[in-house]
N, C-alpha and C positions, 0 to 999 in steps of 0.2 A: 811606304811613303808617309812623310810627316803631314800632320794636319796644318791647315793654314797656308799651304803651298799650292800654287797653280802653275803647272809647267806650261810655258808658252811655246818654246821651240827646242827641238833636239838637233844635234849635229851627228847624224848617222854616219856621215863620211869619215868623221874623226875615228870612230871605233874600227872602221874598215881599213883606213890608211895607217893608223898608229896603234901601238900597244900602249894602252892608258895605264899609267903607274899610280900616281897619287892625284887626288882631286882636292881642290880648294874652292871655297865659296868667296866670291868677291862682289862688292858693291859696284855700282856703275854710275858715273857722273853723266847726267843727261841734260839736254837743253830743251826748254819750252815744251813743245808738243810731242817730243819723242816718247814719253811715258804713255801717252794716249795711243800712239801707234803700236807700241809694244802690247798694250792691253787688248788691241784688236788683232793680235798675232801677225803683225806686219813687219816681221824681222827675219832675216836670213843669215844663218851662221855658217853656211856651207864652206866658204873660202876664208873664213876668219882665222886670225892667229893673234898671238900676244907677243909684244916686243917691249924690251926695257929701254927707257930713255931717262937719263939723269936720275937714276935710282927709283923711278916709278914704272909701273906696268901699264901699257896702253893696248887697248883692243883695236885691231886694225882689220880692214876689209869686211866688216860686218855691215850689212845693208839694213837700215831702218827706214821704211817708206815714209814719205811726208804725210802728215795728217791733213786730210782734205779740208776739214772744217776750221783749220787754223788760219785761213785767209793769207794775208801778206806775211805775217810774222810766224812763218813755219820754223823748222829747225835747220834750215840751210841744206848743206850737202849731206845726202843720205849715207855716204861712205866715210864721213869724217872720223878721225881717230877719237876714241873715247877712253878716258882715264879710268882705271880700275882701282877700287879702294880695298886695300889689304893692310894688315899690320906690317910694320917694318921688318919684324922677325920672319914673317912668312915670305916677304919679298926676298929677304936674304937667303932663306932656304931654297926657294925656287931658282934664284939666279945662280947659286953655287952649283946646282944640278945642271942648269942650262949651259953653263960654261964647260961642262964635261962634253965630250964628243957625242953627237948623235941625239941629244935631248932637245925637245922643243915644248912650247906651251900652246895648247889649243883649247878653244871654248867648246864645251860639250853640251851645255844647255843653258837656256835663259828661263827664269821662273820669277813669279811674284811671291814674296813672303811678307805678309802683313802690309800689302800694298806697295812694297818697294821692289824695284827690279834688281835681281841678283843674277850673276853669271857664275856658272860652275866651270872652272878651268881645270885642265888636267895636264900634269907633267907627262910627256909622251915620248916614245922612241919610235921612229919610223919603221914600218914593216917592209920587208923585201917582197917582191912579186910572188915568189914561191910560198911565202908565209900567208899571203892573202888567199892564194888558191887553196892551201891546206885548211885555212879557217872555213872557207866556203864549203869544201868537201865535208869537213867535220859537222857543220851545221846541217847540211843535207842529210848526212847519215843519221844524225840525232832526230831530225824531222821524220825520216822514213821509219825509224824505230818507234817513235811515238805514235805514228799512224798505225803501224802493225800492232802495237799494244792496245790501241784504242779499238781496232777492228776485232780483237779477240773477245771483248766484253759481251 
């Protein structure tokens, strides 16, 4: 793990439902008190996804809870679309892959780097149900093997 980075939220569902291929670091355009809510770990990535609109990438379905101390001037709708900040070249690479069949973009984690909120997004391919079961079985077998090795000491 790099220094100066504080992980705020992980999207565990993403690695279960998708095969994560390439990850990208993106900045996040926030309003008013949203950064304060993020610093208090009040963000949910579970159902989030990324979509392209007019050559820009937007983070959708991510819930950032309102900051209570913000009084009247909060940040509005907790589920509003948020623009992602990436280089145009990176957006081009991502969108060329997404146009291929079966690829999507999912947020994997939100973290603070030097006080700025960043989102790690991943180019992903959906898993079939039998692939999910196989992954769970493999993880269980690995866990059992580690327990057995630990018990031999």
